[in-house]
PDB file as gemmi writes it, atoms N, CA and C in Angstrom:
CRYST1    1.000    1.000    1.000  90.00  90.00  90.00 P 1                      
ATOM      1  N   MET A   1      86.441   8.407  18.998  1.00  0.00           N  
ATOM      2  CA  MET A   1      86.170   9.101  20.244  1.00  0.00           C  
ATOM      3  C   MET A   1      85.642   8.100  21.261  1.00  0.00           C  
ATOM      4  N   LYS A   2      86.198   8.142  22.456  1.00  0.00           N  
ATOM      5  CA  LYS A   2      85.754   7.249  23.517  1.00  0.00           C  
ATOM      6  C   LYS A   2      84.383   7.697  24.019  1.00  0.00           C  
ATOM      7  N   ARG A   3      83.599   6.734  24.484  1.00  0.00           N  
ATOM      8  CA  ARG A   3      82.265   7.037  25.004  1.00  0.00           C  
ATOM      9  C   ARG A   3      82.328   8.049  26.140  1.00  0.00           C  
ATOM     10  N   SER A   4      83.360   7.986  26.956  1.00  0.00           N  
ATOM     11  CA  SER A   4      83.466   8.914  28.085  1.00  0.00           C  
ATOM     12  C   SER A   4      83.721  10.350  27.620  1.00  0.00           C  
ATOM     13  N   ASP A   5      84.195  10.532  26.383  1.00  0.00           N  
ATOM     14  CA  ASP A   5      84.437  11.870  25.838  1.00  0.00           C  
ATOM     15  C   ASP A   5      83.206  12.462  25.160  1.00  0.00           C  
ATOM     16  N   MET A   6      82.179  11.660  24.984  1.00  0.00           N  
ATOM     17  CA  MET A   6      80.978  12.104  24.281  1.00  0.00           C  
ATOM     18  C   MET A   6      79.971  12.696  25.265  1.00  0.00           C  
ATOM     19  N   ASN A   7      79.162  13.622  24.774  1.00  0.00           N  
ATOM     20  CA  ASN A   7      78.067  14.169  25.567  1.00  0.00           C  
ATOM     21  C   ASN A   7      76.779  13.528  25.087  1.00  0.00           C  
ATOM     22  N   PHE A   8      75.938  13.149  26.041  1.00  0.00           N  
ATOM     23  CA  PHE A   8      74.691  12.483  25.706  1.00  0.00           C  
ATOM     24  C   PHE A   8      73.510  13.269  26.230  1.00  0.00           C  
ATOM     25  N   LYS A   9      72.389  13.120  25.536  1.00  0.00           N  
ATOM     26  CA  LYS A   9      71.163  13.820  25.894  1.00  0.00           C  
ATOM     27  C   LYS A   9      70.036  12.795  25.963  1.00  0.00           C  
ATOM     28  N   SER A  10      69.278  12.824  27.043  1.00  0.00           N  
ATOM     29  CA  SER A  10      68.107  11.960  27.198  1.00  0.00           C  
ATOM     30  C   SER A  10      66.898  12.672  26.624  1.00  0.00           C  
ATOM     31  N   ILE A  11      66.180  11.985  25.745  1.00  0.00           N  
ATOM     32  CA  ILE A  11      65.011  12.582  25.101  1.00  0.00           C  
ATOM     33  C   ILE A  11      63.842  11.623  25.232  1.00  0.00           C  
ATOM     34  N   SER A  12      62.733  12.124  25.773  1.00  0.00           N  
ATOM     35  CA  SER A  12      61.544  11.281  25.930  1.00  0.00           C  
ATOM     36  C   SER A  12      60.387  11.743  25.045  1.00  0.00           C  
ATOM     37  N   ASP A  13      60.553  12.849  24.336  1.00  0.00           N  
ATOM     38  CA  ASP A  13      59.506  13.353  23.455  1.00  0.00           C  
ATOM     39  C   ASP A  13      59.469  12.514  22.175  1.00  0.00           C  
ATOM     40  N   LEU A  14      58.361  11.805  21.962  1.00  0.00           N  
ATOM     41  CA  LEU A  14      58.222  10.898  20.820  1.00  0.00           C  
ATOM     42  C   LEU A  14      58.414  11.617  19.490  1.00  0.00           C  
ATOM     43  N   GLY A  15      57.879  12.813  19.372  1.00  0.00           N  
ATOM     44  CA  GLY A  15      58.013  13.569  18.126  1.00  0.00           C  
ATOM     45  C   GLY A  15      59.453  13.949  17.839  1.00  0.00           C  
ATOM     46  N   LEU A  16      60.162  14.422  18.852  1.00  0.00           N  
ATOM     47  CA  LEU A  16      61.557  14.817  18.664  1.00  0.00           C  
ATOM     48  C   LEU A  16      62.425  13.599  18.360  1.00  0.00           C  
ATOM     49  N   VAL A  17      62.213  12.505  19.068  1.00  0.00           N  
ATOM     50  CA  VAL A  17      62.957  11.278  18.794  1.00  0.00           C  
ATOM     51  C   VAL A  17      62.719  10.849  17.349  1.00  0.00           C  
ATOM     52  N   SER A  18      61.479  10.879  16.913  1.00  0.00           N  
ATOM     53  CA  SER A  18      61.144  10.489  15.543  1.00  0.00           C  
ATOM     54  C   SER A  18      61.775  11.430  14.525  1.00  0.00           C  
ATOM     55  N   ALA A  19      61.762  12.725  14.820  1.00  0.00           N  
ATOM     56  CA  ALA A  19      62.369  13.706  13.906  1.00  0.00           C  
ATOM     57  C   ALA A  19      63.867  13.460  13.786  1.00  0.00           C  
ATOM     58  N   LEU A  20      64.546  13.253  14.911  1.00  0.00           N  
ATOM     59  CA  LEU A  20      65.981  12.995  14.872  1.00  0.00           C  
ATOM     60  C   LEU A  20      66.293  11.738  14.068  1.00  0.00           C  
ATOM     61  N   MET A  21      65.514  10.693  14.287  1.00  0.00           N  
ATOM     62  CA  MET A  21      65.744   9.453  13.564  1.00  0.00           C  
ATOM     63  C   MET A  21      65.416   9.617  12.078  1.00  0.00           C  
ATOM     64  N   THR A  22      64.404  10.407  11.757  1.00  0.00           N  
ATOM     65  CA  THR A  22      64.073  10.696  10.357  1.00  0.00           C  
ATOM     66  C   THR A  22      65.243  11.383   9.667  1.00  0.00           C  
ATOM     67  N   LEU A  23      65.957  12.211  10.410  1.00  0.00           N  
ATOM     68  CA  LEU A  23      67.089  12.948   9.852  1.00  0.00           C  
ATOM     69  C   LEU A  23      68.393  12.139   9.899  1.00  0.00           C  
ATOM     70  N   GLY A  24      68.312  10.893  10.319  1.00  0.00           N  
ATOM     71  CA  GLY A  24      69.471  10.008  10.251  1.00  0.00           C  
ATOM     72  C   GLY A  24      70.238   9.809  11.536  1.00  0.00           C  
ATOM     73  N   TYR A  25      69.765  10.363  12.643  1.00  0.00           N  
ATOM     74  CA  TYR A  25      70.433  10.174  13.929  1.00  0.00           C  
ATOM     75  C   TYR A  25      69.875   8.933  14.610  1.00  0.00           C  
ATOM     76  N   SER A  26      70.747   8.149  15.188  1.00  0.00           N  
ATOM     77  CA  SER A  26      70.324   6.930  15.881  1.00  0.00           C  
ATOM     78  C   SER A  26      70.612   7.071  17.372  1.00  0.00           C  
ATOM     79  N   PRO A  27      69.681   6.600  18.188  1.00  0.00           N  
ATOM     80  CA  PRO A  27      69.944   6.651  19.632  1.00  0.00           C  
ATOM     81  C   PRO A  27      71.044   5.655  19.997  1.00  0.00           C  
ATOM     82  N   HIS A  28      71.856   6.021  20.976  1.00  0.00           N  
ATOM     83  CA  HIS A  28      72.902   5.122  21.475  1.00  0.00           C  
ATOM     84  C   HIS A  28      72.313   4.080  22.403  1.00  0.00           C  
ATOM     85  N   ASP A  29      71.217   4.442  23.055  1.00  0.00           N  
ATOM     86  CA  ASP A  29      70.640   3.542  24.042  1.00  0.00           C  
ATOM     87  C   ASP A  29      69.197   3.955  24.287  1.00  0.00           C  
ATOM     88  N   ARG A  30      68.514   3.134  25.046  1.00  0.00           N  
ATOM     89  CA  ARG A  30      67.127   3.407  25.405  1.00  0.00           C  
ATOM     90  C   ARG A  30      66.930   2.935  26.833  1.00  0.00           C  
ATOM     91  N   ASN A  31      66.285   3.752  27.640  1.00  0.00           N  
ATOM     92  CA  ASN A  31      65.987   3.385  29.034  1.00  0.00           C  
ATOM     93  C   ASN A  31      64.482   3.330  29.202  1.00  0.00           C  
ATOM     94  N   LYS A  32      64.022   2.293  29.872  1.00  0.00           N  
ATOM     95  CA  LYS A  32      62.589   2.162  30.140  1.00  0.00           C  
ATOM     96  C   LYS A  32      62.407   2.038  31.640  1.00  0.00           C  
ATOM     97  N   GLU A  33      61.677   2.996  32.197  1.00  0.00           N  
ATOM     98  CA  GLU A  33      61.350   2.979  33.622  1.00  0.00           C  
ATOM     99  C   GLU A  33      59.840   3.045  33.732  1.00  0.00           C  
ATOM    100  N   GLY A  34      59.247   1.914  34.057  1.00  0.00           N  
ATOM    101  CA  GLY A  34      57.789   1.857  34.092  1.00  0.00           C  
ATOM    102  C   GLY A  34      57.238   2.073  32.693  1.00  0.00           C  
ATOM    103  N   ARG A  35      56.379   3.066  32.556  1.00  0.00           N  
ATOM    104  CA  ARG A  35      55.788   3.368  31.252  1.00  0.00           C  
ATOM    105  C   ARG A  35      56.583   4.419  30.477  1.00  0.00           C  
ATOM    106  N   ARG A  36      57.560   5.030  31.099  1.00  0.00           N  
ATOM    107  CA  ARG A  36      58.332   6.107  30.464  1.00  0.00           C  
ATOM    108  C   ARG A  36      59.581   5.534  29.771  1.00  0.00           C  
ATOM    109  N   VAL A  37      59.747   5.892  28.512  1.00  0.00           N  
ATOM    110  CA  VAL A  37      60.905   5.461  27.743  1.00  0.00           C  
ATOM    111  C   VAL A  37      61.704   6.698  27.365  1.00  0.00           C  
ATOM    112  N   THR A  38      62.999   6.625  27.571  1.00  0.00           N  
ATOM    113  CA  THR A  38      63.900   7.718  27.235  1.00  0.00           C  
ATOM    114  C   THR A  38      64.945   7.199  26.262  1.00  0.00           C  
ATOM    115  N   PHE A  39      65.144   7.933  25.184  1.00  0.00           N  
ATOM    116  CA  PHE A  39      66.155   7.588  24.195  1.00  0.00           C  
ATOM    117  C   PHE A  39      67.384   8.455  24.449  1.00  0.00           C  
ATOM    118  N   ILE A  40      68.565   7.844  24.360  1.00  0.00           N  
ATOM    119  CA  ILE A  40      69.817   8.536  24.636  1.00  0.00           C  
ATOM    120  C   ILE A  40      70.529   8.794  23.303  1.00  0.00           C  
ATOM    121  N   PHE A  41      70.722  10.073  23.007  1.00  0.00           N  
ATOM    122  CA  PHE A  41      71.410  10.472  21.778  1.00  0.00           C  
ATOM    123  C   PHE A  41      72.720  11.161  22.134  1.00  0.00           C  
ATOM    124  N   GLU A  42      73.741  10.946  21.292  1.00  0.00           N  
ATOM    125  CA  GLU A  42      74.954  11.743  21.406  1.00  0.00           C  
ATOM    126  C   GLU A  42      74.564  13.153  20.992  1.00  0.00           C  
ATOM    127  N   THR A  43      74.948  14.135  21.769  1.00  0.00           N  
ATOM    128  CA  THR A  43      74.541  15.498  21.469  1.00  0.00           C  
ATOM    129  C   THR A  43      75.690  16.294  20.863  1.00  0.00           C  
ATOM    130  N   ASN A  44      75.313  17.247  20.059  1.00  0.00           N  
ATOM    131  CA  ASN A  44      76.269  18.176  19.445  1.00  0.00           C  
ATOM    132  C   ASN A  44      75.478  19.422  19.044  1.00  0.00           C  
ATOM    133  N   ASP A  45      76.141  20.379  18.444  1.00  0.00           N  
ATOM    134  CA  ASP A  45      75.463  21.625  18.078  1.00  0.00           C  
ATOM    135  C   ASP A  45      74.318  21.387  17.097  1.00  0.00           C  
ATOM    136  N   GLU A  46      74.485  20.434  16.192  1.00  0.00           N  
ATOM    137  CA  GLU A  46      73.442  20.148  15.199  1.00  0.00           C  
ATOM    138  C   GLU A  46      72.194  19.556  15.861  1.00  0.00           C  
ATOM    139  N   ILE A  47      72.383  18.644  16.789  1.00  0.00           N  
ATOM    140  CA  ILE A  47      71.246  18.065  17.529  1.00  0.00           C  
ATOM    141  C   ILE A  47      70.524  19.170  18.297  1.00  0.00           C  
ATOM    142  N   GLU A  48      71.267  20.044  18.917  1.00  0.00           N  
ATOM    143  CA  GLU A  48      70.666  21.153  19.664  1.00  0.00           C  
ATOM    144  C   GLU A  48      69.872  22.069  18.732  1.00  0.00           C  
ATOM    145  N   ARG A  49      70.406  22.328  17.539  1.00  0.00           N  
ATOM    146  CA  ARG A  49      69.695  23.168  16.562  1.00  0.00           C  
ATOM    147  C   ARG A  49      68.405  22.489  16.106  1.00  0.00           C  
ATOM    148  N   ILE A  50      68.474  21.190  15.846  1.00  0.00           N  
ATOM    149  CA  ILE A  50      67.291  20.437  15.422  1.00  0.00           C  
ATOM    150  C   ILE A  50      66.231  20.472  16.511  1.00  0.00           C  
ATOM    151  N   GLU A  51      66.638  20.273  17.759  1.00  0.00           N  
ATOM    152  CA  GLU A  51      65.686  20.315  18.872  1.00  0.00           C  
ATOM    153  C   GLU A  51      65.010  21.687  18.961  1.00  0.00           C  
ATOM    154  N   LYS A  52      65.799  22.724  18.860  1.00  0.00           N  
ATOM    155  CA  LYS A  52      65.250  24.084  18.919  1.00  0.00           C  
ATOM    156  C   LYS A  52      64.278  24.322  17.768  1.00  0.00           C  
ATOM    157  N   ASP A  53      64.675  23.947  16.553  1.00  0.00           N  
ATOM    158  CA  ASP A  53      63.794  24.115  15.394  1.00  0.00           C  
ATOM    159  C   ASP A  53      62.517  23.290  15.535  1.00  0.00           C  
ATOM    160  N   PHE A  54      62.638  22.078  16.075  1.00  0.00           N  
ATOM    161  CA  PHE A  54      61.470  21.220  16.275  1.00  0.00           C  
ATOM    162  C   PHE A  54      60.450  21.893  17.188  1.00  0.00           C  
ATOM    163  N   PHE A  55      60.907  22.364  18.334  1.00  0.00           N  
ATOM    164  CA  PHE A  55      59.986  22.959  19.298  1.00  0.00           C  
ATOM    165  C   PHE A  55      59.504  24.353  18.895  1.00  0.00           C  
ATOM    166  N   ASN A  56      60.200  24.992  17.959  1.00  0.00           N  
ATOM    167  CA  ASN A  56      59.749  26.282  17.432  1.00  0.00           C  
ATOM    168  C   ASN A  56      58.995  26.123  16.115  1.00  0.00           C  
ATOM    169  N   ASN A  57      58.648  24.878  15.778  1.00  0.00           N  
ATOM    170  CA  ASN A  57      57.865  24.576  14.580  1.00  0.00           C  
ATOM    171  C   ASN A  57      58.547  25.072  13.295  1.00  0.00           C  
ATOM    172  N   ARG A  58      59.874  24.924  13.248  1.00  0.00           N  
ATOM    173  CA  ARG A  58      60.634  25.352  12.072  1.00  0.00           C  
ATOM    174  C   ARG A  58      61.422  24.208  11.440  1.00  0.00           C  
ATOM    175  N   LEU A  59      61.218  22.990  11.889  1.00  0.00           N  
ATOM    176  CA  LEU A  59      61.971  21.857  11.363  1.00  0.00           C  
ATOM    177  C   LEU A  59      61.243  21.279  10.156  1.00  0.00           C  
ATOM    178  N   ASP A  60      61.982  21.092   9.089  1.00  0.00           N  
ATOM    179  CA  ASP A  60      61.410  20.570   7.843  1.00  0.00           C  
ATOM    180  C   ASP A  60      61.874  19.131   7.648  1.00  0.00           C  
ATOM    181  N   VAL A  61      60.920  18.190   7.706  1.00  0.00           N  
ATOM    182  CA  VAL A  61      61.218  16.777   7.447  1.00  0.00           C  
ATOM    183  C   VAL A  61      60.150  16.231   6.509  1.00  0.00           C  
ATOM    184  N   ASP A  62      60.485  15.161   5.823  1.00  0.00           N  
ATOM    185  CA  ASP A  62      59.531  14.501   4.944  1.00  0.00           C  
ATOM    186  C   ASP A  62      58.420  13.860   5.790  1.00  0.00           C  
ATOM    187  N   ALA A  63      57.196  14.217   5.521  1.00  0.00           N  
ATOM    188  CA  ALA A  63      56.068  13.764   6.347  1.00  0.00           C  
ATOM    189  C   ALA A  63      55.900  12.254   6.325  1.00  0.00           C  
ATOM    190  N   ARG A  64      56.012  11.648   5.176  1.00  0.00           N  
ATOM    191  CA  ARG A  64      55.813  10.194   5.069  1.00  0.00           C  
ATOM    192  C   ARG A  64      56.912   9.447   5.838  1.00  0.00           C  
ATOM    193  N   THR A  65      58.150   9.893   5.702  1.00  0.00           N  
ATOM    194  CA  THR A  65      59.254   9.259   6.415  1.00  0.00           C  
ATOM    195  C   THR A  65      59.110   9.464   7.920  1.00  0.00           C  
ATOM    196  N   PHE A  66      58.710  10.670   8.327  1.00  0.00           N  
ATOM    197  CA  PHE A  66      58.483  10.959   9.740  1.00  0.00           C  
ATOM    198  C   PHE A  66      57.412  10.033  10.310  1.00  0.00           C  
ATOM    199  N   HIS A  67      56.311   9.877   9.596  1.00  0.00           N  
ATOM    200  CA  HIS A  67      55.216   9.020  10.052  1.00  0.00           C  
ATOM    201  C   HIS A  67      55.684   7.565  10.196  1.00  0.00           C  
ATOM    202  N   SER A  68      56.404   7.080   9.200  1.00  0.00           N  
ATOM    203  CA  SER A  68      56.905   5.710   9.236  1.00  0.00           C  
ATOM    204  C   SER A  68      57.886   5.520  10.394  1.00  0.00           C  
ATOM    205  N   THR A  69      58.740   6.502  10.600  1.00  0.00           N  
ATOM    206  CA  THR A  69      59.706   6.430  11.700  1.00  0.00           C  
ATOM    207  C   THR A  69      59.000   6.448  13.041  1.00  0.00           C  
ATOM    208  N   MET A  70      57.979   7.289  13.186  1.00  0.00           N  
ATOM    209  CA  MET A  70      57.244   7.347  14.447  1.00  0.00           C  
ATOM    210  C   MET A  70      56.574   6.007  14.739  1.00  0.00           C  
ATOM    211  N   LYS A  71      56.026   5.363  13.726  1.00  0.00           N  
ATOM    212  CA  LYS A  71      55.420   4.046  13.927  1.00  0.00           C  
ATOM    213  C   LYS A  71      56.465   3.039  14.404  1.00  0.00           C  
ATOM    214  N   SER A  72      57.657   3.100  13.827  1.00  0.00           N  
ATOM    215  CA  SER A  72      58.730   2.190  14.233  1.00  0.00           C  
ATOM    216  C   SER A  72      59.164   2.445  15.675  1.00  0.00           C  
ATOM    217  N   VAL A  73      59.258   3.717  16.046  1.00  0.00           N  
ATOM    218  CA  VAL A  73      59.635   4.074  17.415  1.00  0.00           C  
ATOM    219  C   VAL A  73      58.569   3.565  18.390  1.00  0.00           C  
ATOM    220  N   LYS A  74      57.309   3.780  18.065  1.00  0.00           N  
ATOM    221  CA  LYS A  74      56.225   3.290  18.937  1.00  0.00           C  
ATOM    222  C   LYS A  74      56.280   1.777  19.075  1.00  0.00           C  
ATOM    223  N   ASN A  75      56.507   1.091  17.960  1.00  0.00           N  
ATOM    224  CA  ASN A  75      56.595  -0.369  18.010  1.00  0.00           C  
ATOM    225  C   ASN A  75      57.746  -0.815  18.902  1.00  0.00           C  
ATOM    226  N   SER A  76      58.876  -0.112  18.844  1.00  0.00           N  
ATOM    227  CA  SER A  76      60.013  -0.489  19.687  1.00  0.00           C  
ATOM    228  C   SER A  76      59.715  -0.238  21.167  1.00  0.00           C  
ATOM    229  N   ILE A  77      58.897   0.762  21.449  1.00  0.00           N  
ATOM    230  CA  ILE A  77      58.537   1.056  22.833  1.00  0.00           C  
ATOM    231  C   ILE A  77      57.608   0.008  23.407  1.00  0.00           C  
ATOM    232  N   TYR A  78      56.617  -0.399  22.617  1.00  0.00           N  
ATOM    233  CA  TYR A  78      55.578  -1.298  23.133  1.00  0.00           C  
ATOM    234  C   TYR A  78      55.854  -2.768  22.882  1.00  0.00           C  
ATOM    235  N   ARG A  79      56.952  -3.072  22.190  1.00  0.00           N  
ATOM    236  CA  ARG A  79      57.311  -4.451  21.921  1.00  0.00           C  
ATOM    237  C   ARG A  79      57.646  -5.148  23.226  1.00  0.00           C  
ATOM    238  N   LYS A  80      57.212  -6.384  23.350  1.00  0.00           N  
ATOM    239  CA  LYS A  80      57.522  -7.191  24.536  1.00  0.00           C  
ATOM    240  C   LYS A  80      59.017  -7.471  24.543  1.00  0.00           C  
ATOM    241  N   GLU A  81      59.629  -7.336  25.692  1.00  0.00           N  
ATOM    242  CA  GLU A  81      61.081  -7.578  25.807  1.00  0.00           C  
ATOM    243  C   GLU A  81      61.330  -8.806  26.623  1.00  0.00           C  
TER     244      GLU A  81                                                      
END                                                                             
């Protein structure tokens, strides 16, 4: 599938980004504007379901993996470029 045929979603919520990455989704890109970092994910029905479950406190992920992933995401945000 060509990139122009894909739908993308910008996500800046650290918890949601970490949850998606814990579940095996990788961001296509990352944008940093000042102190705000936005991760760009290809979106589909499954990503939308995960987002909804996350914000409704119904998403089940391994706590240790989630914590480790969140630390990695934070490190990538604050790493000197």
